N, C-alpha and C positions, 0 to 999 in steps of 0.2 A: 021481391027482387031487390029492392032497394037495399034491404038489409044485408042481401048476398053480396052486392058491390060493395057495401060499406066494407063488410067483413074481408071481402077479397082485398080493397083496399088497405085494410089495416094489416092483413096477411102479407102483403107485399112490401107495406113500409116495414113492417118489423121483419122481412126477410132481407131488405135492404139494409137497414139496420146492423143486423146480425152479419150480414156480408161485409159491412164495413167495420165492425168490430173483430170479424176475424180476419180481413185483411189487416188491420192493428195488430191483431196478437200475433199474427205471420211475422209482421215486419219486427215486434219486438222480440219474437222469438229466433229470427234471423241475426238480430242485432246481438241477441246474448250469446247465440252459438258462435258469432263473430269474435266477439269479448273472449268466449271460454277458449276458442283455438287460439287467439293471440297470447291469452295468459298460459297456457298450456305450452305454445311455441316459447315463452320466456323462463318457463320453469324447467323444460326439457336443455334450453340453451344454459342455464344456471346449472343444472345438473351435470350436463358435459363439461362445463368450466371447473366445478367441483371435482369431479372424476380426473380431470387432466390434472388439477392440483395436488389432488391425491397421489396420483402417479408420478407426479414431480417430486413431491416429497418422500415419496417411498423410494426414488432413487438417490436421494441427497442423503437418505438413513444410510441406504446401503452402500454409497460413497463416503460418508463418515464411519462406517461399521470400517470398512477397508483400512481407510486411514489409522483408525484406532489400533487394528491389528497389525498394521505398518509401524504404527509408532511402538507398540508394546515389542516387537521383533528388533527393532531400533534401539530400545532400553535393555534388552536384554544383552544385545550385542555390545552395545556401550557399556555394561555392567562387566561381560566376559572381558572386553578389552580393558577395561579399569582395572580388573583384577590381574590380568596378564602385564599389564605396565607395572603395577604396583609388585608383582613377582619380579620382573625384570628389573625395576630399582633396587628391591632387596638384594637380588643378586650382583647387581653393578656396584652397590655399597659394600658386599661382602668383598667381591673381587677387588675394589678400590683399598679397601681395608687391607687385604692380601697383600696388595702389591706396595703399600706403605710401609707393611712390615718387612717385607723382603727388600725393599729399597734401605730401610733401616739397618737390617741384617747384613747386606752387601757393605752398607758404609761403616758397620760396626768391625767387620772383619777388615776392609781396607785399612780403618785408623789402626786396629791392631797390628796389622802386617806392618804398617808405615811404623808404629812404635817399635818394633822388635830393633833393637840395635845389632850391630855386625857382630857383635860377641854371641848374643842368642840364637842369631841363624846359624853361627859358628857350630852351636851345639846341636843343631838339627840334624839327622840324617838325611842321606839324598833322597830316600823313600818318604821320610817325614817332608822335606821341601817339595818335594813332587806333589803330595798328598795336599799341602797347605795351598799350594799354587793351582791344584785341582779345585777344592774347596772356594778358592776365590775366583775362579773362572765360572765354576757351577753356579755361585751366587749371584755374580754377573749376568749370566745367560738368563738365571730364572728370573731375576729382575727386569731384564730385556723383554722374555717372554710375557709375563704377566703384563708390562706395560702394552707391548703389541696387541694383548688379548682386550686390555681394557680399551683401547684405542678403536679395535675392531667392534665392541660392543658386546662380548662374548661374557 
């Protein structure tokens, strides 16, 4: 019986040691689970922040694309406007040149009429004098119209 008691005592001691060891293992397991949950929370938080950053960057890319498209449209409009301005400048230059020529023509006609002496005018018929006056008036009128148009920007 003594052997039995000793055997029971050893078994009880082994059971107590196993229970203490099991309790220690449970405590370690709970600690590891707690750490794992904490790490999982950190990873999920980082993932969420990363997804938010990704969404923010996607929105920035979309805004940049919209701005690039807008810049392209503005460049196209600028090129068109510059082409139109160049055409207007060429047209204006041509009209300015035409005005200068008409002004010179009117001036030359006025000089020629002023140079005519009375005897030269005497030799002209009434219809020729009327034609000369009409040409002088027409020249002045055309010069005035050309100047008016150039001032209006036509």
